[in-house]
C-alpha positions as CSV (number, residue, x, y, z in Angstrom):
1,M,109.9,128.0,121.9
2,R,109.3,129.5,118.4
3,K,112.7,130.6,117.3
4,G,114.5,130.6,114.0
5,R,112.3,131.4,110.9
6,F,109.5,133.0,112.8
7,S,109.8,136.7,113.4
8,K,106.7,137.2,115.6
9,P,105.6,135.3,118.7
10,A,102.7,132.8,118.4
11,P,99.3,134.3,119.3
12,E,98.4,133.8,122.9
13,I,95.6,131.3,122.1
14,V,98.1,129.1,120.3
15,Q,100.6,129.2,123.2
16,R,97.8,128.2,125.6
17,Y,96.6,125.4,123.4
18,S,100.1,123.9,122.9
19,E,101.4,124.4,126.4
20,S,101.5,121.2,128.4
21,V,104.6,121.4,130.6
22,S,102.4,122.5,133.5
23,F,100.7,119.1,133.7
24,D,103.1,116.7,131.8
25,W,105.0,116.1,135.0
26,R,101.9,114.3,136.4
27,L,101.9,111.9,133.5
28,C,105.6,111.1,133.5
29,R,105.6,107.9,135.5
30,Y,102.7,106.5,133.5
31,D,104.1,107.5,130.1
32,I,107.5,105.9,131.0
33,A,105.8,102.7,132.4
34,G,103.9,102.3,129.1
35,S,107.2,102.7,127.2
36,I,108.9,100.1,129.3
37,A,106.0,97.7,128.9
38,H,106.1,98.3,125.1
39,A,109.8,97.6,125.0
40,A,109.3,94.4,127.0
41,A,106.7,93.3,124.5
42,L,109.0,94.1,121.6
43,A,111.8,92.1,123.2
44,Q,109.6,89.2,123.9
45,A,108.5,89.2,120.2
46,G,112.2,89.3,119.1
47,I,112.0,92.7,117.5
48,I,114.6,94.3,119.9
49,T,117.3,92.6,122.0
50,A,117.2,92.2,125.7
51,D,120.1,94.8,125.9
52,E,117.9,97.3,123.9
53,R,115.0,96.6,126.3
54,E,117.2,97.4,129.3
55,K,118.3,100.7,127.8
56,S,114.6,101.7,127.7
57,S,114.3,101.5,131.5
58,V,114.6,105.2,132.3
59,H,113.0,107.0,135.3
60,C,111.3,110.3,135.9
61,A,113.2,113.0,137.7
């Protein structure tokens, strides 16, 4: 993931600390459910439109 201005790879300890893909998939449905609930609250408060709220309804693969 470190590309561009870095000429050396990150130390292994940094890579292990920042790696989360191996378990993120287990949190996907909960993360998205929280985002949908947050969008619903924003719509109810009039901060976003109902159309914008609908656009926030995505699903995990």
